[in-house]
Structure formats: structure tokens, C-alpha cells
N, C-alpha and C positions, 0 to 999 in steps of 0.2 A: 199938650203935648199927644203926639201921634202916639199909638199902642205900638208896642215893639212884640213882633211874632219870633218864632222861634225857628221857621220855616214861611215864606213865601213863596207858591207857584206862582207864575203868569202863564195865563192861559187854561181855558178848561175844556180843552178836546180830548180825546180819548187819554192820551201821557199824562194831559193835567190832573183827570179824575182819579186815575192810577196812584200817582205821585201825591196827592192831597189826602186821601185817603188813608193811605201806607202810614203816611207822616202822622195825621191825628191817630192813627188806632195806635200807634207807638209811643203815644204819649207827649206830641209836642203841638205845643199852640200855634194851631198852622192858619196861612190865611192864603186863598187862593183869589185871584185879581182877574177878572174876565170882562171882556168889551160888553157882554151883552148878557145877564146871567138867564135871559129866557133861551139861552143856543148853548148851554152847558151838553155836551156831549152831543152835538148835532153831527149827522151824519150827511156829511157834505156830499159823500157822492154816494156810492151803492148803498142801501137800505138793508147791508145782511152782515153778518158777523161769520167768521171761521172761512172754511174750504182748506185745500190743499195745504198742508203744515201750519198754514194761519191758525186752523181749528186746535192743534198741536199747543200754539202758542196762548191760548185762549186755556187752553185747560191747566197749563203750567202757570198763568198769573192766577187763576182761582186757586190751583193748589198752593202756592204761595199767601192766600188771603185775599186775593183783589176782587175786584166787583164787575169786570166786564162781563164772566160766565154768568151770574146770579142776573144781572140787569136781561141778558138776552135769553134765557130760561123765560122769564117773565113776560116779556113781549114777543116773543118771536111768533112768526104767524106760518113759518114752513120751517121744517126741520129734516135735514137730509145726510145721512152718513155716506160720503164718498170714497170710493176707492175699492169697497167689499169684495169686486173681482179679483182682488190680488190680497197679498198677507196683510196681517194687522200691525204693521211697522208703519202702511201707508193709510191707512184708515181716518179720516178725518172728517169732524163736522161740521156743519155749513148751515144757518140758520138764517132765512130773509125775514129781518124784523118789522115791527110798526116804526117807521121812521120818528113820529111825533110823540108815540109814548117810550121810545127808548129814551128820549132826551129828560122826559119828564118824570121818568121811574127814575133816573139815573141822579138827576134835581133831587129828588126826594130822598135817596138814599145817603147824598152827601149832607143833605141839611140835617138828616139825623144823627150825625158824627158831632159829638159834644165839645171836642177841640177843635172843630174846624169853622169857620169865618170865612163867607163867601161875599166878596166886594167887588161891584162894581166901576170900572174905569180902566182906564188905560196906561200903561207902564212906557212910560217916554224914555227909561234907560236906567239903568243899574247902577246902585251908589257901591262903588269901587276904593277902598282904601290900601295902600301898602300891597295891591294885588287881591285883594281879599275883598269878596262881595258881603257889604254891610246892609243891604237894603236897596229899596226900590225907589223909584221917584216916579210919581204921578204929572199927565200931562196937565192937571191943574195947578200944579205948582207944589204940592204937597211930598214928604219921604214918609214909607212906611221902611223903619228898622228893623233887622232880621237877622239871624244868625247864619243863613243859609238860605239861598235863591234857589229856584229849578225855573229854568225856561222850556215853554212846552207851548210854542206860537205855532207850529202848525206851517203851515202857506202863508202866515200873515206877513212875514216879515220883508219889506219892500215888495210884497203882491201886487202881479201887474196880469190883469186878466185880456184874453184875445176871442175874439168872434170876426173872423175874417179880418178884414182890414180894419174894425175897429178896436181900440185898445185903450183900458183904462184901469187906474188905480184900486185895487182891494184885495182884500183879505181872502173872502170868501165871495162868490156871486153876490153883490148887495151891501157888504160888509166893509167897513174901511182897513187900509192894511196898517202895520205899525214900522211906520216910517222912522219915527225919532230913534226906535229902541235898535231896527235894522242899522242905520247909520252909525250908530255909537259902536253896536257889535263891529262892524266893519273898521273902524276905529283904533279897535284895540289889539291890531296885530296879529291876530288869528287867521289862519288859512279859511279863505270860503271860497264858494262856487253858487254858481245858478242853476237851478234845476225845475224842470216843469213833469206836472198832470194834468190830467184832462177830465172830463165827465160828458156823460151823452146825453142829449135833449131828454125831455119830459113829457109825457103824451097825456090827454083827457081818455081815462078808459073806458067815457063813454060813447066814443068815436072810432072804437076798434070794433072789428067784425071779429070776434074772438073764435068762433066758430071755424076760421080760416087755420088756425094756428093747432099745433101740435100741444096736447097738456102734457104738464109736469110736475107731478103730485109729490108731497112729501111722505115719508117714510111712514107706516105705519102705526109701529112703537118709535116716536122720537126720541134721540137721544141727546141726554140734557149736556151741557158746557159744564156746568158748576156740579162738584163731587156731593153740595148740599143738596142737590134736586133730586128726590127720589123718583119723579114721573113727570112725564108732561101729556096733559089728559084731555085739551081743549083744541075747538074743530083748527082745521089748519086750512088756507089757502092756497089756491093752484096757481103756479105761473104757467108759460106758454114758451114755444121754442119758434121761432119764426127764422128767418133767413134771408139774406143780400140778395137782391136780382140783379141781371144783367143790365138793367138801365141805372141803379143805385151806381154800378161801378163804371158806365160812362159817364152818370151826372160828376164823378168825382174826377175822373182821367181828365176830362175836359174844366176841371175846376179847381186844380189842387193848387194851381200857382195863387190861389185867392185864398188860401189855408194859409194860416199864421205859422203853420210849424214849417211850410214848404216856401214862403217866400222870404224868410228871413229874418222878419221880425221878431222871431222868438229867440233867443240868447241860452237858453237854460234847455238843457238835455234830459229827456223824456224815459219813462220806463220802459226798458225792451221785451219785459214780460208783460205790458198793458197796453201793447200798441193801439194808438188813434185808428180809426177805421181808415182815414189817407193811406197809413202806414201800409195796413193789410193791404188794400187794393197796389199800392204801388210798389211793395217788397214782394207780392206775390201774385203776378199779374197771370199766373196759368190757372190759378183757382177759381172757379167757377163760382161756388158761395161761400159765406163765411155765415157763421151760426151767429144767432142773438136772441137774446133771453127777454120775454115782457115780464117784469116784475112789480107787481103791485108795491106803493111804498106803506100803504098802516090799510085798516078795514074800514076807517071812517075818512078817505081821501078817494079822487079818481086819478089823483097823479101817478105814472105809471111808468116805471124807470127802465131805458132801452141800454140793458146790461150789453156791451159788445161793439157800441157805436160812439165813442168817444172820439169827439172831433171839436177841430176851432175853424170849421167853415162856415162862411156868412149865413145867416139865417133865410136868406130865401134860398141857398142850395140845400140847406137840411132839408126845409119843407118839401121840396122835390125828393129829395132822396126817401124821405118818409112815406111818400105818397105813393114811391117806385113797387114799393112793398105790398105784393095782395094779400088785403086783410086790413091795410095801414091808407086805403086810397083815400079815404075822408078822415083820418085821423088829424086833430088838432094838437098843435104843440104849444103845451103849458110855457116849458121853460127851453130855450135853446140850450144846445150841447156848447162848454167852451174850453180853451187851455187855459192855465195859470201858471205862471213861472215867478219863484220866489228865491231867498237867500236862504244857506245852507251854508253850516258853519261844516269842516274837512274834520270829520268825527276821530282823525286820527289827534286830534287837540287833547284828546279823554282820555282819561284810565278805565279800568272796569267798572269801577261805581258811577260812570258815567260823567265825573268831577272834569271840568277844564285843570291841563296841567299847570299852566299858566296864573290862573286864578284861584286862588283856593275858594272853597266853600259858593262857587256855583256851578250850576247841575244842570245838563241839558238832556233834552230826550223829546223823541218823538220826531217827525219831518225834519226837522233843524238840523238833524243829525245825517240827512240823505237817506232816511225810508221812506218807504211807502205802505200806505194801510194802517189801517183800525188798529189791527190785531199788533203788528211791527211797533206802533206807537204805544201801547198799551204795557206790554212787556216790559220799553225802556223807562215809563213813567212809575213802574212799578220799581224796578232796580234802582232808578233816581232816588225814588222817595225813601228805601231803605235804608240806603248809603247816607243820603242826607241827615237822616236822623242818626243811625249810628253813630256817624262823625259829631254830632253835636254831643249824644251821649256819651263821647268817648272812648268808643269800643271800636275794634277793628270792622273793615269791611266787609262788606257778604258779596262774596263772588260764585255765581252759578257757571261750576265748570261747561266747558263744553262737552266733556263726556257725561253730564248729567241735563242735558236742556237745549232745547232749541232756542231758548232765552241767551243762555250762554254762547251759543255758537253767534247769535245775532251778533252778541255786544263785542264778541271778539273778532267778528269778522270786519267790524267796522272800525274800531278803535287800532287795528291791524293794519287794514289794507284801505279805508275808507270808501267812499261812493263815488265813481265818476259816473253814476246814473243811477235813480233812486233803487234801494235796494229793496227787494222783496223775498221772502223768505220759501224756501223750496225743502222738500224733505232730503234731496239730492246732495245740499250741503251738510249734511250730517254726517260724519264718520261710522258712527253707529244706529243705526235706525231703529233696529228690531229692540236695544235696548232703550229707546227713546219712543215710546208708545203713549197715546193719549191716555190707556186705562192704568198705567202704572205714574201718574205724574205725579200722583199724592205720593206715592213711594218714594220719588226722585227728592220731590221740594216741601212737603208739607212740615218735616221736621226742620226744617231751616226758617221757614215762616214762622214756626212757634220759637225758634232758638233767638229769634230776633224781635219777637214781640208783637209780630201783626197775627197769625193765627189764635183766633180766641177758641173761649172754651168748648163752644158747642161743635164746630169744624174738629178741633184734637178730638175731644170724644168719640166722634164718626169715625174718624181716624182710627184712634186704637180698637174700634170697636171694629173695622174692617179688619184689622191684621188679625185682630184673636179670630173672626169665623173663616179669614183664610188658613191661620195655621190648623185649627180643625178638619175644614176639608181637606185641606193637605195631607193628614195623618187618617182621615177615613179613607180615601181615594187609595191611600196606601196599603192599608189593610183589610181592604173591604172586595171579597173576590165575586167575581162570576163565571160560571161554565171554568172555572181552575185557573180564572187569571184577573190578577190585581185590575181592579178600576182603572187605575194608574196609567196601566200598560196600554188596557182597550182607549183608552182617551188620545191615544197618541195614534191611533190609527185614524186614516180619513173614513170620515161617513161617522164617528161618533162623535157625539158634541156632550158636554159635562151637563146641561138642558137635560138630555135623557135621564138622569140622575135627579132632578131638582125635590119630587115630591118627597126621596128619601133624605136630600139632605137636608130639605125641612124639618124633616122629621130629626134628624139628629142633631140640630143644632136647637130647636125647640123655637123657631120663628124663623121669619121671613130672611135671604141673606141681604146683605147689604149692596144697594143698586152699583155693579159693576165687579164686585167681587168674584163671582164665579167666570167672569172674561178674565180676570187676570190669574185666577188659576188655571183655566183653560190653556192661557197663550203661553203660560212659564212649562205648564207640561209638553204641550205640545213640538215648543219649539227649544227644549231644555238642552240639546246640542249648541244648535248655534246661540245660543246666548252664554251657554257657558265660554266658549271658543270667545265671544265677542266680549265678556269680563277679564279674559285674560289678557287679549289688546288692550282694554283700557288699562289695565293696570301696567303695560309695557310703556301705554302711551303717558300716562300720570307722573313714571318713574323717568323716562325720558325725557319730558319735558317741563319738569314742575321746578327745576332749579332755578332759584329766586335770583333775578339781578337785581344789585341794591339801588336803591333809588342816588340818583344822581352819578352815576356810573360813566368813566370818562371810556368811550370806546374808541377813540384816536387814540389811546393809547396803547394800543393793542397790535404787536407786529403779527403779519401775516394777514391781515384784514386790509381788502384795497379801501381805497378813500371813497368811491360810490357806495359801496356795501357799511362804509363807516358813516357816511351822510343819512341812508337810509334807516341805521341803527338810531343814531341820534334826533333823526325827525320824529320816529313813533317813539320812542324810548321805554321798549318792552319790558313789561314786567316779570317774564318768566322766558326762560330759554323757549320755552316751547311756542309761545308768542312772536320772539323773535326768528323762527323757524317759519314763520306762518305770512312774514311780509315778503310781498314780491318784491324778487331780486336778490333774498338772501340767499345763498345755496348750503346746501346741505357742508361743503368742506367748512363754508365760515361758521358756520353752528358749531363743529368739531374745535374747531380754533378755539372760539368762544366759549366753550366747554372745558376746556383745556384750561383756559383760562382763567375762568370761575372757580376749577376745582385747586388750582395753584393758589391763588388770593387768599380762598377757604382756606387752605391746611396751612397758610402760614397767618 
């Protein structure tokens, strides 16, 4: 008889890893089923974590008790803090990782979880009884019963790869697609679409003339992703900056008809903010050159990732394009770039816990929901894992409000608006960026992680110590004077930094400050006026948008709402008045009518 699990996670990418560990750490008997146990957390595209806004997501995953930040700190080979010329609201860490070591380390971390089992097999279908997920079916005929199922299949659902005129089925290049599962999901009455992403060629670093390119070094003092990491002090590798050439532009223009994107063979919609090299040349014909980055994929491999050159042109054209760049004339291509299209579910089918509204106890996370990027997948994985666990424990869902995290913004955007192209996180999506910084992600989310049972004692003790030190430092700065002025006032001035007083702070505390606490204190002091203003705006937003819309509410029975708006509301089934207002096409006047109707209904 097959063993019954509390939760089964389908897939072992970045969403699946976070979902699996979250469920296991919250005490659930968990299984993660993957086609290949040696490719857990495979970095199928860029071997890097973080970047603008994406680094914020990783910090939030870590603050909730997730794993991506810890693994990145352990295997990162170059660390850079981006946007430091601007304000702290948009500072964001990025790390080049050792591709092989990332998946090896992640597998080791997951294998140490006592409540988690990792199984190799292909899930051919979800067992559904009375519109409730009750397990999975494997392609060998076995059924594994479970209380809940989380699907994190990435690009594998009916995946189709394109290199020029060549097309073949795959999940990632060289791996089988999930056709049977994809076809079952299509048959469930869920709205779905086809999306597309791509990857660039990989080169043999031994055949590159590195002295022809500008070096891009890491930061002298790396910024960790995890709040548990005190410092990173190992040697870092160097990346290099390259540029496209006029000859490359000519080659692309003359062969663009051979690109799968431009020949009409690809149905899926690609990411607007991560365009292929063909798109860059065709859509920006006046631009003389485009920046490329030569990024090593690890310390014990010769493979080099050509960031910025995603393409679906034929192999022969890719080879000529590479050779047209000075320094790459003799470069050998290890793997060609390719495009891949895949099935994605319309995320408006989901609630804030990432559970399908039509099928109970079936959760979706990652690219299946229309997103792009490892980080976007990871934050969905931890949200789905937490809420699947809470549901089985008979507890209410845990929702990250959009006022408290980029994770909340991502989920709210997806379930309210859907995604007509692969969704990527940007800081511009946030209403309150100064409040949602990387340095205070633990302030915002670690108490929630502790409340649901995901944050363990070591992380919670460090968090409490940081809060205690912060309070002491703030009091000391408010009470201590220099040249007649309080230090708190001096720090507000441009050119004065809290680091100037580090020796005195260490003496006052009797120990070194916890990593990051000085940054939080300094930012809160320097931007106190702006932060106070945002806090007032956040409260107004919560008050205006927090009204709950009852489950099963009949929007068709409200006089004053047009048929079109009634249909939009009925399609998304918003959970709050605020979410209803973020649905495209739902007007402020319609929200006012709905607000009045809800008030009258509550009064009755």
C-alpha cells in the first residue's frame, strides 16, 4: 500500500524547494517528486540570484524562514550590491553562483529535513475527488495519496524548445517535458495560456581572449542574502563586460526570418523586460551596440554564460554572431541558446494562498503562474508551502499584504490581474518602496514566519538580539551629544554615517552589532520624515482596501454595476475591496458602489 503524505510537491525547482522545506519544517509529512533527483534547484538559465527587486524577494523569502538566501551565500562566487548610487529603497543584492554547487548544496539542505522525502518519478496526473486534490499519479501507474498537492513544474508543462528551424519537446534542454500532466490541467476547465522564455549560448572560457574585455569585479565587502550570514570572506571571481558589434547586428537582421520568434513558430508570449537579442536589434535599430556580460558558471567549469544574448536563431548564425565580437573570434560554443514555450495557468484562478479556487487543496507556484525568474518562483513556493500546511492544520491562511512585502505585491498582482507576459518583479511595482527595503525584511516578515511555525529557534534568537541591539543603539544616539548636538541629529546630515561611531557603539553594547542592524538604524533616522508619511499612507490604504468580500458573494445582484464590471469581478472573485480596485477595468466609481453595498449588507 502506498504511503500517504500530508503534502506532495510536484517539481524540484526554486519554487518546489521552498515549498517542500516550508511544509516539512512546519511539521508535515512531505514528499517532493522530481524527474531527476540530481537536478534539484537546477539553474537552467542565468547562474545568478538577486538583482533589482529580485534581491528584495530573496531577502523576504529568507526572513520568512526560506532557504534560497542561505544557499546563495554558501555557493556565491561574486557578490554585488546594485543601485548604491540611489537611495536605500532600491538597493538590491545580486550574486553570481556556482551552478553545480548551488544544486548540490540545495539537495544536501533538503535531505537533512527529517519530515521530507525526495522521490524520483514523473507525475502524470493529479488525483482529484469531488473537486479536491487527494494525491498524484505517477507514469508507472502508482498513486501517492496526500492531503494537499503543490504543483511547481516550471517550463515543463507541454514544453517545446526552438533553435532556428528545429523544434523538439522538452522541459529544459535535454530533459523530458510533462505532457500528460499538462494535458490533464488543460482539461480541468482552468484558463491557461502559452508563455515563452529563452536562454543564451554558453562558451568555453579557454577559447575567450579575456584581455579584450572590461573587468567587472565583486564588492570588496559582500552583502549577504540571508540574515543568518554574518559575513562572506572567500575569494570572488571576475565577470567581464562585452558589447554587440555592427557585424552581429547585420547577421541578425539578415537572418531574423530564421528565428523561431520571428518565423511564427512560437505561440507563447515572451518577457518584455528580458528580450531576446533579436528583439533588441529589431525594436531598437538606432542603437549602435548592446551590453553583454560574460559570466562564469562556476569555479571548476569552463562554461561561460553570455548574459544579454538570449536567442532562438539557428546554431550556425549563433556561431557567427559570437565570432563577430572582438575577443570571441575563436570562442567555441558549448551549448547553443534556445527558446522554450510552455503552458501556464491564469493566476486569477488562485486565491492569495496560491490555492486554486475551483479545486480545493491544489496549490500552484512558480512559472506555472505566469512569472519569470528564480526569485519570483521561490517567493511563490514559500507562500504556497506555508498556506498548504496551514490549511491541513486547520488554521487560517497567512497572507503577506502588498504593504508589507514585494512577495505580497507579486501574489496580489498575479491573482488580480493575471499575466499576459512572463511577470517580473520591479521596485516600481511597490506603492511604498522606502518601507520595503532589504535591510528591514526581517522586521516585516520574520514574526509572521515564527507565527506559522517556519522560523526556527536560531533565527528567532538572532532576530530578537537584533531588535534589542537596535533599541539600545537608538536610545544611545538620542541621548549622546557631540559639539552640543545629539548624534541622532548629526546622522540626519549628509556626510555623517553611523559607521563613524562604530567603536563607541561596540563599547556601549559590549559586543559587535548584529549584521545589518546599523544600516537599519541609520536608514530609519535619515529618512524618518518620509517613513512617517508612508506609514500614514499605508494605514489609509489598509483602512480603505481591507474590507472583506464574503466568499461566494453575488456581484450580479448589485444595482449600479455594469455587466462588464460584474463579469470582471466574478472572474477574479476578489477577497477584499482593495483587491477589487486593482482589477483592470474596475473603476473607482464601481468600487464606491461596492463599498456602499458591502456596508449596507454588514449593517443588516
